[in-house]
C-alpha positions as CSV (number, residue, x, y, z in Angstrom):
1,M,-0.1,0.2,0.1
2,P,1.4,3.6,-0.6
3,D,2.9,5.6,2.4
4,P,-0.3,8.0,3.5
5,S,2.7,10.4,4.9
6,L,4.0,10.8,0.9
7,P,2.5,13.4,-1.6
8,D,0.2,11.9,-4.1
9,D,1.1,11.4,-7.8
10,D,-0.2,14.9,-8.7
11,A,1.2,17.0,-5.8
12,P,3.8,19.7,-6.6
13,P,7.3,18.7,-7.3
14,L,8.3,20.0,-3.6
15,A,5.6,18.8,-1.8
16,G,6.3,18.0,1.8
17,L,9.6,19.9,1.8
18,R,10.1,22.4,4.7
19,V,11.9,25.5,4.0
20,L,12.7,28.0,6.8
21,D,13.4,31.7,5.1
22,L,15.8,33.8,7.0
23,S,16.7,35.7,4.1
24,R,15.6,39.7,2.8
25,V,15.7,41.8,0.0
26,L,15.6,39.8,-3.2
27,A,18.4,37.1,-4.0
28,G,17.4,34.9,-0.9
29,P,13.5,35.5,-1.2
30,L,13.5,34.6,-4.9
31,C,15.3,31.3,-4.1
32,T,12.8,30.7,-1.5
33,M,9.6,31.7,-3.9
34,V,11.0,29.3,-6.3
35,L,10.7,26.6,-4.2
36,G,7.7,28.0,-3.0
37,D,6.2,28.1,-6.3
38,L,7.2,24.4,-6.9
39,G,5.0,23.0,-3.6
40,A,7.8,23.5,-0.7
41,D,5.8,24.8,3.1
42,V,7.9,28.1,3.1
43,I,8.0,30.4,6.5
44,K,9.7,33.2,6.3
45,V,11.0,35.0,9.4
46,E,10.9,38.7,9.5
47,R,11.9,41.6,11.8
48,P,9.1,42.8,13.9
49,G,7.8,46.5,13.8
50,S,9.7,46.5,9.5
51,G,9.9,43.4,8.3
52,D,12.2,42.5,5.3
53,D,13.9,45.7,3.7
54,T,12.0,45.6,0.7
55,R,8.3,46.1,2.2
56,Q,9.4,49.5,2.6
57,W,11.0,50.0,-1.2
58,G,8.5,52.0,-2.7
59,P,6.3,53.5,-4.0
60,P,4.8,51.8,-6.0
61,W,2.2,50.4,-3.6
62,A,-0.4,48.0,-3.8
63,G,-2.5,49.1,-0.8
64,D,0.2,48.9,2.6
65,E,2.2,46.8,0.5
66,S,5.7,47.5,-1.9
67,A,5.4,46.2,-5.6
68,Y,9.1,45.4,-4.7
69,F,8.0,43.2,-1.8
70,L,5.4,41.4,-3.5
71,C,7.6,40.1,-6.6
72,V,9.6,37.4,-4.8
73,N,7.2,36.7,-1.6
74,R,4.2,34.8,-2.5
75,N,3.9,31.1,-1.6
76,K,5.2,31.9,2.0
77,R,4.1,32.2,5.5
78,S,5.2,35.2,7.5
79,T,6.2,35.1,11.1
80,A,8.0,38.1,13.2
81,A,10.7,37.4,15.5
82,D,13.6,39.5,16.7
83,L,16.9,36.7,16.2
84,K,18.8,39.0,18.7
85,S,16.2,37.8,21.4
86,D,15.9,34.5,23.6
87,A,12.5,33.8,22.3
88,G,13.2,34.2,18.6
89,Q,16.5,32.2,18.7
90,A,14.3,29.7,20.3
91,L,11.7,29.6,17.6
92,V,14.2,29.7,14.9
93,R,15.8,26.2,16.3
94,R,12.6,24.6,17.0
95,L,11.4,25.2,13.4
96,A,15.0,24.3,12.3
97,R,14.8,20.7,13.7
98,G,12.0,19.9,11.7
99,A,13.1,21.7,8.5
100,D,14.7,20.1,5.3
101,V,16.1,23.8,4.1
102,V,17.0,27.2,5.8
103,V,17.9,30.0,3.4
104,E,19.7,33.0,5.0
105,N,21.8,36.0,3.8
106,F,22.9,37.3,7.2
107,A,26.6,38.7,7.1
108,P,29.1,36.0,7.8
109,G,29.1,35.3,11.4
110,M,26.0,37.0,12.4
111,L,23.9,34.0,12.7
112,E,26.9,32.2,14.6
113,G,27.0,34.9,17.0
114,W,23.2,34.1,18.0
115,G,23.6,30.1,18.1
116,L,21.9,29.9,14.9
117,G,24.7,29.2,12.2
118,Y,24.9,25.7,10.6
119,D,26.7,23.9,13.0
120,D,24.8,24.9,15.7
121,L,21.2,23.7,13.9
122,A,22.8,20.9,12.1
123,R,23.3,19.2,15.8
124,D,19.9,18.8,16.4
125,N,19.2,18.3,12.7
126,P,22.0,16.8,10.8
127,H,19.6,16.1,7.7
128,L,19.3,20.0,6.8
129,V,20.5,21.8,3.9
130,F,21.9,25.1,5.0
131,C,22.2,27.8,1.9
132,S,24.2,31.1,3.0
133,I,23.7,33.6,0.1
134,T,26.8,35.9,0.8
135,G,28.1,38.9,-0.9
136,Y,31.6,38.0,-1.6
137,G,31.8,34.8,0.1
138,S,32.1,33.6,3.6
139,D,36.1,33.6,3.9
140,G,38.9,35.2,2.3
141,P,39.9,38.9,2.1
142,E,36.3,40.0,0.8
143,A,34.5,38.1,3.6
144,G,31.9,40.1,5.6
145,R,31.7,43.0,2.6
146,P,28.1,43.5,2.2
147,G,27.1,42.6,-1.3
148,Y,24.7,44.7,-3.3
149,D,23.6,44.3,-7.0
150,F,24.8,47.9,-8.1
151,A,28.2,47.6,-6.5
152,V,28.8,43.7,-7.8
153,Q,27.8,44.5,-11.5
154,A,30.4,47.7,-11.1
155,R,33.6,45.6,-9.9
156,A,32.5,42.4,-11.8
157,G,32.8,44.2,-15.2
158,W,29.3,44.0,-16.2
159,M,29.0,48.0,-16.3
160,A,32.0,48.6,-18.4
161,V,30.7,45.8,-20.9
162,T,27.1,47.6,-20.7
163,G,26.1,51.0,-22.5
164,E,26.9,52.6,-25.7
165,P,30.6,52.6,-27.1
166,E,31.4,55.9,-26.7
167,G,29.0,56.7,-23.6
168,A,29.3,55.8,-19.6
169,P,29.2,52.6,-18.1
170,S,25.6,51.3,-17.5
171,K,24.2,49.0,-14.8
172,V,21.4,46.4,-16.1
173,G,18.0,47.4,-15.7
174,V,16.9,45.4,-13.0
175,A,18.8,43.6,-10.3
176,V,20.2,40.9,-12.5
177,V,23.1,39.7,-10.2
178,D,20.6,39.4,-7.5
179,V,18.5,37.2,-9.9
180,L,21.1,35.1,-10.9
181,T,22.1,34.5,-7.5
182,G,18.7,33.7,-6.0
183,Q,18.6,31.0,-9.0
184,N,21.8,29.4,-8.7
185,A,21.1,29.4,-4.8
186,A,17.7,27.1,-5.6
187,V,19.8,25.0,-7.7
188,A,22.4,24.6,-5.0
189,V,19.6,23.8,-2.7
190,L,18.4,21.0,-4.9
191,A,21.2,19.6,-5.9
192,A,22.0,19.2,-1.9
193,L,18.8,17.5,-1.3
194,R,19.4,15.2,-4.4
195,E,22.9,14.3,-2.4
196,R,20.9,14.0,0.9
197,D,18.8,11.2,-1.2
198,R,21.9,9.5,-1.5
199,S,23.9,10.0,2.1
200,G,21.2,10.9,4.3
201,R,23.5,13.9,5.3
202,G,22.5,17.4,5.1
203,Q,25.4,19.9,4.4
204,R,26.0,23.6,3.9
205,V,26.3,25.3,0.6
206,E,26.9,28.9,-0.4
207,V,26.3,31.2,-3.1
208,S,27.8,34.6,-3.5
209,L,26.7,37.8,-5.7
210,W,30.0,38.0,-6.7
211,D,30.8,34.2,-7.9
212,S,27.2,34.5,-9.5
213,A,28.3,37.7,-11.1
214,L,31.5,36.5,-12.6
215,A,29.6,33.4,-13.9
216,G,27.2,35.3,-15.5
217,L,29.5,36.8,-17.7
218,V,29.6,33.9,-19.6
219,N,31.2,34.2,-23.1
220,V,32.4,37.9,-22.2
221,A,34.9,36.6,-19.5
222,Q,35.7,33.8,-21.8
223,A,36.7,35.8,-24.7
224,A,39.1,38.0,-22.1
225,L,40.5,34.8,-21.0
226,V,41.3,33.7,-24.2
227,T,42.6,37.1,-26.1
228,G,44.0,38.7,-22.9
229,R,42.5,42.0,-23.9
230,E,39.5,43.9,-22.0
231,P,36.1,43.4,-23.9
232,R,34.4,46.8,-24.6
233,R,30.8,47.9,-25.1
234,Y,28.7,47.5,-28.1
235,G,25.9,49.2,-26.8
236,N,22.6,47.5,-28.5
237,A,25.2,45.1,-30.8
238,H,26.9,41.9,-30.5
239,A,30.6,41.3,-30.1
240,T,31.1,38.5,-32.3
241,I,27.7,38.4,-34.2
242,V,26.7,40.8,-36.9
243,P,23.8,41.6,-37.7
244,Y,22.8,41.1,-34.0
245,Q,21.7,44.7,-33.1
246,T,18.7,47.5,-32.8
247,F,17.7,49.3,-35.8
248,E,15.5,52.4,-36.2
249,A,12.3,51.9,-38.5
250,A,10.7,54.8,-39.8
251,D,8.4,54.9,-36.7
252,R,10.0,53.0,-33.7
253,A,13.1,50.9,-32.9
254,F,13.4,47.1,-33.4
255,V,16.1,44.4,-33.1
256,V,17.5,42.0,-35.6
257,A,19.4,38.8,-34.2
258,V,21.0,36.9,-37.1
259,G,22.3,34.3,-35.5
260,N,23.9,31.9,-38.7
261,D,24.5,32.6,-42.7
262,A,21.4,30.7,-43.6
263,Q,19.5,33.2,-41.6
264,W,21.6,36.1,-43.1
265,R,20.7,35.2,-46.4
266,R,17.2,35.0,-45.7
267,L,17.3,38.4,-44.1
268,C,19.0,39.9,-47.6
269,A,15.9,38.5,-49.3
270,A,13.1,39.3,-47.5
271,I,14.1,43.3,-47.3
272,G,15.4,43.5,-51.0
273,A,19.0,44.2,-50.2
274,D,20.2,42.0,-52.8
275,A,23.8,43.7,-52.9
276,L,24.7,42.8,-49.4
277,G,23.2,39.1,-49.9
278,S,25.7,38.6,-52.7
279,D,28.5,40.3,-51.4
280,P,31.1,37.2,-51.0
281,R,32.8,39.3,-48.4
282,L,29.6,39.3,-46.1
283,A,28.6,35.8,-46.9
284,T,29.9,34.1,-43.3
285,N,29.8,35.7,-40.0
286,P,33.6,36.4,-39.7
287,G,33.4,38.7,-42.5
288,R,30.4,40.3,-41.1
289,V,31.8,41.1,-37.8
290,E,35.1,42.4,-39.8
291,H,32.8,44.6,-42.4
292,R,30.6,45.4,-39.0
293,D,30.4,49.3,-39.8
294,A,29.2,48.6,-43.6
295,V,26.8,46.3,-42.8
296,A,25.2,47.7,-40.0
297,G,24.9,51.4,-42.2
298,A,23.6,49.6,-45.2
299,L,20.9,48.2,-43.0
300,A,20.2,51.3,-41.0
301,D,19.8,53.1,-44.5
302,R,17.4,50.4,-45.8
303,F,15.5,49.9,-42.6
304,R,14.6,53.6,-41.8
305,T,12.5,53.7,-45.2
306,A,9.4,52.1,-43.8
307,P,7.7,51.3,-40.5
308,A,8.9,48.4,-37.9
309,E,5.9,46.6,-38.7
310,H,6.4,46.1,-42.9
311,W,9.8,45.1,-41.8
312,L,9.0,42.4,-38.5
313,A,6.2,41.3,-41.1
314,R,8.7,40.1,-43.9
315,M,11.5,38.9,-41.5
316,E,9.4,37.0,-39.8
317,E,7.6,35.6,-42.7
318,A,11.6,34.5,-43.7
319,G,12.2,33.0,-40.1
320,V,14.7,35.5,-39.3
321,P,15.0,36.4,-35.6
322,C,13.6,40.0,-34.7
323,A,11.7,41.7,-32.5
324,P,10.4,45.4,-31.7
325,V,11.9,47.3,-28.6
326,Q,8.4,47.3,-26.5
327,T,8.0,49.2,-22.9
328,V,7.5,47.0,-20.4
329,G,3.9,47.9,-20.3
330,E,3.8,46.5,-23.8
331,A,5.6,43.6,-23.1
332,L,3.1,42.9,-19.9
333,R,0.0,43.1,-22.7
334,D,2.1,41.2,-25.3
335,P,0.0,38.1,-26.8
336,A,2.7,36.1,-26.0
337,L,2.2,36.6,-22.5
338,T,-0.2,33.7,-21.9
339,Q,-2.9,33.3,-19.3
340,A,-0.7,31.2,-17.2
341,G,2.0,33.8,-17.4
342,V,0.0,35.8,-14.9
343,W,-1.1,34.8,-11.3
344,W,-3.5,36.8,-9.2
345,M,-3.1,36.7,-5.5
346,E,-5.2,38.6,-3.0
347,G,-4.5,40.0,0.1
348,D,-6.1,41.9,3.0
349,S,-3.6,44.8,2.8
350,Y,-3.1,45.2,-1.0
351,G,-6.3,43.9,-2.4
352,R,-6.0,41.7,-6.0
353,V,-3.2,42.2,-8.1
354,G,-1.2,40.3,-10.7
355,T,2.3,38.6,-10.7
356,I,4.1,36.9,-13.1
357,A,3.8,33.6,-12.7
358,S,6.6,30.8,-12.4
359,P,8.9,30.2,-15.5
360,L,9.0,26.8,-14.6
361,R,6.5,24.7,-16.5
362,F,5.4,21.0,-15.5
363,R,3.3,19.0,-17.9
364,R,2.0,16.9,-14.6
365,T,2.8,18.6,-11.6
366,P,2.8,22.4,-12.2
367,A,4.3,25.3,-10.3
368,A,1.0,27.0,-8.5
369,L,0.1,29.7,-6.4
370,R,-1.0,28.5,-3.1
371,H,-0.2,31.6,-1.2
372,P,-0.3,35.8,-2.0
373,A,2.8,37.1,-0.5
374,P,1.8,37.6,3.3
375,A,1.6,40.8,5.5
376,L,4.1,41.1,8.4
377,G,3.6,38.5,10.8
378,E,0.3,37.4,9.1
379,H,0.6,33.6,10.2
380,S,2.5,33.9,13.6
381,A,-0.1,32.2,15.3
382,Q,-0.2,29.5,12.9
383,V,3.5,29.0,13.2
384,E,3.9,29.2,16.5
385,A,1.0,26.0,16.4
386,L,3.3,24.4,14.2
387,G,4.9,20.9,14.9
388,W,8.0,21.3,13.1
389,G,10.7,20.1,15.3
390,D,8.5,18.7,17.7
391,E,8.5,15.1,16.4
392,G,11.7,14.2,17.1
């Protein structure tokens, strides 16, 4: 007979997993939201009075809650506890005894000072997977340095390769290092849980903004390692692919992303650029990169003669990757955003609001919205009554 304590075959992928979220701001809460979207039971422990820092990061607001907080805190229950106090520390220890995962992003050494570090909690729960998210790691000369996305983008070289060639360095428009770090943390947690299935033992895993930013440079970092030269800014063009950039039509901007030589030939045929298509110097991507300015200039002259819709229709029909440059509002109204792309959540403090759904798609056991983003301490009574840590 099936074990009634186990989730059924159609339960979410992480049903039955218990996650204690001691993190705040973006990277940590994004990690725990991913786990919560996939079915984990997530308890978020927040400071009494003010809660997660992002609760104050507004406007804009939805009722009493900031839009920033709402974006990464669904599928969690909130309790308020002062971790500097005996009562708060006792609550965390009790919950950790029954948890599968703890996620935290305190400065290195802070939780240890309160008796809540990995070694402290693992003594009572050797199966615990304890994920620390740091700015620059927990050891070495930078240990303890606060991690802020903007500062890491600057230091890790992202800003040096972002922006117009003759303009100033620029950050990416979203806190992309935090986002990468949160996703990396979720991957690390799931890998540690899989290893625990084999060994029966938990462990501490660590993900830093700095490491995530360097890994996120991908081909840009690899090019620097191969050549020994500093990568430069290309604006909305690409360092090693041509044409792969923004163009201005008669009415608005759009992008063309030619990824191979067959697409190049189809592009030239679709827009009537026969001279470009027949030029042997431009038949291969290395040749087009060598003659970047000539290619871009000829295409720009051509594209300025008609509206974007005209060119996009021709390229779409020819199978050439392209897209209009849209605002965020336009993207949120785009037909590509299916009904499954937005979840609607409703809270007493903010009413009914949409939120971007999990991008993870499962055929049989889908991610789902089970709890709206909570008010501060909304579930304190539930958490106090929970049996986490009381079983053994």
